[in-house]
C-alpha positions in Angstrom: 14.3 -12.9 79.5 13.1 -16.1 77.9 16.3 -17.9 79.0 15.7 -16.7 82.5 12.1 -18.2 82.5 13.3 -21.5 81.1 15.8 -21.7 84.0 13.1 -20.9 86.5 10.7 -23.4 85.0 13.5 -26.1 84.9 14.4 -25.4 88.5 10.8 -25.5 89.6 10.3 -28.9 87.8 13.4 -30.2 89.5 12.2 -29.1 92.9 8.8 -30.7 92.4 10.4 -33.9 91.2 12.7 -34.1 94.2 9.7 -33.4 96.6 7.7 -36.2 94.9 10.6 -38.6 95.2 11.0 -37.8 98.9 7.3 -38.3 99.5 7.5 -41.7 97.7 10.5 -42.8 99.7 8.8 -41.7 102.9 5.6 -43.7 102.1 7.6 -46.8 101.2 9.8 -46.5 104.3 6.6 -46.3 106.4 5.3 -49.5 104.8 8.5 -51.3 105.5 8.5 -50.1 109.1 4.9 -51.3 109.5 5.8 -54.8 108.3 8.9 -54.9 110.6 6.8 -53.8 113.5 4.2 -56.5 112.7 5.8 -59.5 111.1 2.4 -61.1 110.8 0.9 -58.3 108.6 1.3 -60.2 105.3 -0.3 -63.3 106.9 -3.2 -61.3 108.4 -3.8 -59.8 104.9 -3.8 -63.2 103.3 -6.1 -64.6 106.1 -8.5 -61.7 105.5 -8.7 -62.6 101.8 -9.2 -66.3 102.7 -11.9 -65.5 105.3 -13.8 -63.6 102.6 -13.5 -66.5 100.2 -14.4 -69.2 102.7 -17.0 -67.3 104.6 -15.1 -67.6 107.9 -13.7 -65.4 110.6 -10.4 -67.1 111.4 -7.9 -65.1 113.4 -4.2 -65.4 114.2 -3.8 -65.9 117.9 -1.7 -68.0 120.2 -3.3 -71.2 121.5 -2.7 -73.3 124.6 0.7 -72.7 126.1 2.0 -70.9 123.0 3.3 -67.4 123.3 2.9 -64.6 120.8 6.6 -65.2 119.8 5.8 -68.9 119.2 2.9 -68.0 117.0 5.0 -65.5 115.0 7.8 -68.1 114.6 5.2 -70.7 113.4 3.5 -68.6 110.8 6.5 -66.7 109.5 8.3 -70.0 108.9 5.7 -70.6 106.2 5.6 -69.2 102.7 2.3 -67.6 101.6 1.5 -70.7 99.6 2.1 -73.0 102.6 0.0 -70.6 104.8 -2.8 -70.7 102.3 -2.6 -74.5 102.3 -2.6 -74.6 106.1 -5.7 -72.5 106.4 -7.5 -74.5 103.7 -6.6 -77.7 105.6 -8.1 -76.2 108.8 -11.2 -75.3 106.9 -11.5 -78.8 105.4 -11.0 -80.5 108.8 -13.6 -78.2 110.4 -16.1 -79.1 107.7 -15.4 -82.9 108.2 -15.9 -82.4 111.9 -19.1 -80.5 111.5 -20.4 -83.2 109.1 -19.7 -86.0 111.7 -21.3 -84.1 114.6 -24.8 -85.2 115.4 -27.3 -82.4 115.0 -28.2 -80.5 118.2 -24.9 -81.3 120.0 -23.4 -78.2 121.5 -19.7 -77.7 121.0 -18.0 -75.4 123.5 -16.3 -72.4 121.9 
């Protein structure tokens, strides 16, 4: 009888382990699919972190004649370190511009 219980317990533990592994694989596959569906996801996450740090509300969006595909190609060609440097440079140039603007001059948005 004890041997039968051990076998049942061992089988139960094995089944639970397999189920947990499948759940983990499913979750990881979902994360991978999300990033493949949105190649800018890591850059958006980094931008969110930088926005908090710099007190800004920058967003990733195409400008001028650029298409969404152009924007994706531009940002995904950068490493995260290059992206961070790019955003910090935008912030620095914006601060320089603001410092040179006479007080009371309206800048169109």
